[in-house]
C-alpha positions as CSV (number, residue, x, y, z in Angstrom):
1,M,0.0,0.0,0.0
2,G,2.8,2.4,1.0
3,E,4.3,1.9,-2.5
4,Y,1.3,3.4,-4.2
5,I,1.1,6.4,-1.9
6,D,4.8,7.2,-2.5
7,K,4.4,6.9,-6.2
8,V,1.3,9.2,-6.3
9,K,3.0,11.8,-4.0
10,G,6.2,11.4,-6.1
11,T,4.2,12.1,-9.3
12,A,2.4,15.0,-7.8
13,N,5.6,16.6,-6.5
14,D,7.3,16.0,-9.9
15,L,4.4,17.7,-11.9
16,V,4.2,20.7,-9.5
17,G,8.1,21.0,-9.7
18,K,7.7,21.1,-13.6
19,A,5.1,23.7,-13.4
20,K,7.1,25.9,-11.1
21,I,10.2,25.6,-13.4
22,A,8.0,26.6,-16.3
23,V,6.4,29.6,-14.6
24,G,9.8,30.5,-13.2
25,E,11.4,30.6,-16.8
26,K,8.5,32.5,-18.2
27,T,8.5,35.2,-15.5
28,D,12.3,35.2,-15.1
29,Q,12.3,34.1,-11.5
30,P,15.5,32.0,-10.7
31,D,14.2,31.3,-7.2
32,L,11.0,29.8,-8.5
33,I,13.0,27.6,-11.0
34,A,15.3,26.4,-8.1
35,K,12.3,25.6,-6.0
36,G,10.7,23.7,-8.9
37,A,13.9,21.7,-9.5
38,T,14.1,20.8,-5.8
39,Q,10.5,19.6,-5.9
40,R,11.1,17.6,-8.9
41,V,14.1,15.8,-7.3
42,K,11.9,15.1,-4.2
43,G,9.2,13.8,-6.4
44,Q,11.6,11.5,-8.2
45,A,13.1,10.2,-4.9
46,Q,9.6,9.4,-3.7
47,K,8.8,7.5,-6.9
48,I,12.0,5.5,-6.5
49,A,11.1,4.7,-2.9
50,G,7.7,3.5,-3.9
51,A,9.2,1.3,-6.6
52,A,11.6,-0.1,-4.0
53,K,8.8,-0.7,-1.6
54,G,6.9,-2.6,-4.3
55,A,9.9,-4.7,-5.0
56,M,10.6,-5.5,-1.4
57,G,6.9,-6.0,-0.6
58,D,6.5,-3.0,1.7
59,K,9.0,-4.5,4.2
60,F,10.8,-1.1,4.8
C-alpha cells in the first residue's frame, strides 16, 4: 500500500515542480526555478522509494 502512496506523491511533486520551473522561466524568477527543481528531485526520490517498496513487498 505504501508503495502506491509514495508513487502518487512523487508524481504530484514532480508535476508541481515542472510547473514551477515553467512559470519561473516565463517570468524570469530564478528562485522559483530552483524551488521547482528541488521539488522535482523530491518527487523522483518518492517514486523510486515507492518502486523499491513494491519490489521489497513494503517491508521497509
